[in-house]
C-alpha positions, -999 to 999 in steps of 0.1 A, spaced: -12 97 -552 19 116 -546 17 153 -546 50 175 -552 56 204 -530 51 239 -546 85 255 -546 83 291 -534 111 313 -542 113 338 -514 135 369 -524 146 393 -499 171 420 -488 176 443 -517 197 474 -525 175 499 -507 173 518 -475 148 492 -462 172 462 -466 170 454 -427 131 456 -427 131 432 -457 151 406 -438 129 408 -408 98 404 -430 114 375 -448 119 357 -415 83 359 -408 72 347 -443 98 319 -445 87 306 -411 50 308 -419 56 289 -452 75 262 -433 51 256 -404 22 234 -397 3 223 -428 22 246 -450 52 222 -445 32 196 -465 24 222 -492 55 243 -498 92 240 -501 109 274 -496 138 284 -520 156 312 -502 173 339 -523 190 368 -508 199 402 -525 228 420 -509 230 459 -507 251 459 -538 223 443 -558 240 408 -561 218 377 -559 227 348 -535 211 314 -529 218 290 -501 236 288 -477 241 325 -476 204 333 -477 197 309 -449 225 324 -427 211 359 -432 177 346 -420 193 329 -391 213 360 -379 187 386 -390 214 408 -404 233 414 -436 267 397 -438 300 415 -440 318 415 -474 344 391 -460 317 367 -451 304 363 -486 311 328 -503 332 345 -529 348 380 -535 334 399 -563 339 435 -574 308 434 -595 277 451 -584 240 446 -595 221 417 -610 244 392 -628 219 363 -631 196 342 -610 212 317 -585 211 280 -596 185 272 -570 159 294 -588 156 271 -616 132 249 -597 109 278 -584 73 276 -592 61 308 -576 81 339 -567 74 355 -535 91 389 -533 96 402 -497 113 434 -507 106 471 -497 117 502 -514 134 508 -548 145 478 -569 121 457 -549 85 470 -550 87 496 -578 82 472 -608 117 463 -615 119 428 -598 83 423 -611 95 428 -647 122 402 -641 97 377 -627 75 382 -657 106 374 -680 109 341 -662 73 333 -671 65 321 -635 37 336 -614 46 359 -584 29 372 -553 17 407 -555 11 434 -582 25 435 -617 49 460 -631 25 489 -637 8 489 -602 40 483 -584 56 513 -602 25 536 -596 23 525 -560 59 531 -553 60 566 -568 41 589 -546 36 615 -573 24 589 -599 1 573 -573 -14 607 -564 -21 615 -601 -40 582 -604 -59 588 -573 -69 622 -585 -81 607 -618 -102 582 -598 -117 610 -578 -103 596 -545 -99 620 -516 -63 632 -507 -46 660 -486 -34 690 -507 1 685 -521 27 699 -545 52 682 -567 88 694 -566 118 686 -590 151 686 -573 164 709 -602 143 737 -585 166 736 -556 199 743 -572 192 779 -583 186 806 -556 159 824 -576 139 792 -584 143 781 -548 129 811 -534 100 810 -558 94 774 -548 95 781 -511 70 811 -517 46 788 -537 46 760 -510 42 785 -482 11 801 -499 -3 768 -511 3 744 -481 15 764 -452 32 751 -421 36 725 -409 41 704 -440 56 671 -448 85 667 -474 88 632 -489 111 616 -514 87 603 -541 101 568 -543 109 555 -508 89 537 -481 90 532 -444 91 569 -439 128 570 -451 138 605 -459 106 621 -448 107 653 -427 83 676 -411 88 713 -416 75 741 -392 96 769 -407 112 781 -441 145 769 -428 131 734 -420 114 732 -454 145 740 -472 165 715 -452 139 688 -457 139 695 -495 176 690 -495 174 658 -476 148 643 -498 166 654 -530 196 633 -520 172 603 -521 152 610 -552 148 637 -579 111 638 -575 97 651 -542 63 655 -528 53 682 -502 20 676 -485 -1 697 -461 0 684 -425 -35 675 -410 -43 667 -376 -61 633 -380 -61 597 -369 -40 573 -389 -60 541 -401 -49 512 -423 -67 485 -442 -53 453 -458 -63 441 -492 -59 405 -504 -69 387 -536 -68 388 -574 -100 375 -591 -119 381 -559 -103 410 -539 -113 417 -503 -106 442 -476 -95 433 -440 -106 448 -407 -95 484 -402 -67 491 -377 -54 523 -362 -19 534 -354 -13 557 -323 19 571 -312 34 596 -289 59 611 -312 52 641 -334 45 619 -364 49 582 -375 86 582 -386 110 554 -394 122 552 -357 86 550 -344 76 524 -369 104 500 -360 110 506 -324 93 484 -298 69 503 -276 70 535 -297 36 530 -312 4 513 -305 -18 492 -328 -56 491 -323 -75 464 -342 -102 469 -348 -99 507 -349 -124 523 -325 -146 539 -354 -181 536 -364 -194 509 -388 -201 535 -414 -165 549 -413 -151 514 -413 -171 505 -444 -159 536 -461 -124 528 -454 -128 493 -469 -146 506 -500 -119 533 -506 -92 506 -501 -106 485 -530 -111 516 -551 -74 526 -545 -63 493 -557 -84 495 -587 -71 530 -595 -36 516 -600 -44 480 -609 -30 467 -576 -37 430 -568 -27 401 -546 -15 421 -515 -17 457 -506 -22 479 -474 -39 513 -478 -32 540 -453 -56 568 -444 -61 600 -424 -94 603 -406 -105 637 -392 -131 627 -366 -147 661 -359 -155 668 -397 -158 630 -406 -133 636 -435 -112 607 -448 -81 611 -470 -61 584 -485 -24 588 -476 -9 561 -497 -10 525 -510 18 500 -502 20 472 -527 44 451 -506 37 458 -470 59 448 -442 57 414 -426 77 420 -395 64 410 -360 53 448 -356 38 450 -391 1 460 -395 -7 438 -426 -6 404 -411 -22 416 -378 -52 430 -398 -57 397 -414 -52 379 -381 -82 398 -368 -100 391 -400 -98 354 -395 -65 345 -412 -35 336 -392 -2 344 -407 3 308 -419 -30 309 -437 -23 343 -450 10 335 -468 -5 303 -482 -34 323 -496 -9 348 -511 9 320 -529 -24 305 -541 -35 340 -552 -3 344 -573 -11 309 -591 -47 320 -601 
């Protein structure tokens, strides 16, 4: 009997600040789908989205994966003044399963997921609703609050509050009395710590709000807690399970973009040196967080753990976690018994359930 290969459409790049991270993640995913036994199961259809939102098939997608960087405008197969989505590349007609390897807006916020649904083909990861909730930090926090999940104190800010001196002063006064210093200022709809600042003073808080407002109209300001940073992977659809728990340690003031993606700037401990009871609580809360926003397929849930008081707070959920050689998600599942080749195969099969 002749079995046809499952054609997996790996979509990567994207019009977001995390474009480069997406390319690095896609290299890992494409290699894993093409190696060992997976070579007898899958055929990878590579599709690249440039920073202007234009979709490209082969050979440009393959060249981007080969070089690990975005092409210059003069390297594109054809010149085009158009920006944004203008249709799927011809190669996509044969795709059986979509595999988005995208980070940030226009990739993991429900927009691409909506497009995939319109094609009536299965795709890896959460659907439109969960992707949108998971990407928007404010919406996510509202969902977690409704599910009675523990979080650090926070305030929501509308960027319109920054453009008037009187409302700005009122806002700063409210944030200082509610959260105090230091505090974190975050754009609601970005990942990988892009646009996040830590404020120790009023001046730094105002500057952080201005930085965040340039990236998103919705802003989150969170109380800073001195705690350990733990992460847990989630996998599955009909049967969802949690991975081992890992810990991120670093010497920088906080886990910013540079620390995340610079070799040697942080250290990963898997399993995290915590008790079995805390591990179990983290795993349980991870599954509850996914349930709260209807996340499925793939997710990573990040936590703060204050050891002296034994308190645990959910920081956030990531519905399309990174897959670079420094990313926690594949490392967590490696420790849990699934190597990266088995993991990506499992994700494709989960999408087809």
